[in-house]
C-alpha positions, 0 to 999 in steps of 0.5 A: 500500500502506498500512502500519501499525504497531500497537503496545503502549505510547505513544511519548514524546519522546526519541531513539527517537521522533526516529529513528522520525520521521526514517524515517516522514517519508521514507515516501511510502506511507500510513503510521501508528502505532496504539497500544494501552495496558492500564492495569490491573495484571494478571498477565503471562499476563493482560496478554499476553492482554489486549494481544493482544485490544487489538492484534487489535481494531485490525487492519483486515479484509483486512490482511496481518499481520506479527508481530515475535517472537523466534521469527520468521524473520530476513529480509533487506530484499529479502525483506521488500520482496518480501513486501509487493510480493506482497501488494500485487500480489495486491490486499492494500491494507494491511500491519500490523506488530504489536509486542507488549508487554514480555511478548511476543506471545500465541500467538493473534496469532502464529497469525493472522500472515501472516508472523512475523519476528525482528529477531535474537536480541537483545532490543530496546527496543520503542520502538526497534523502531518506528524499525527497522520504519519504516526497513525500510518506507522501505527496502522502498519504495526497493527497490520503486521502484528508488531507490538507498537500498538497496545489496546 
């Protein structure tokens, strides 16, 4: 299973990137981050729409799409691993996690999603969300391989 994070913004050096790198290095599945940026000054609605277009353009054909959005479902780690396993076992070769910009995810991406998840009701910095997703991908990999990293 190839896992990608497709996200708005460029990650710079700092503690969030260090934490992300810690988990990304542990992932043995093919794993990458694709970043999109809109530099023009646009209204909030225009920016969210433009970011949706940029994000959607990076989604590979046939990929399972997970959108991170505050309106999504809260899953435990085993449930997320089970979703990835199910897609893998049904011939889906890639799963992508979509992380939007500061104004959120446009409804067209939420509608396109195979799964919309929330990391809780709190607001998280988007660069920290990348680290949280990387940790959960690593955890899913461990769960599916029977590795003892995950404990219930």
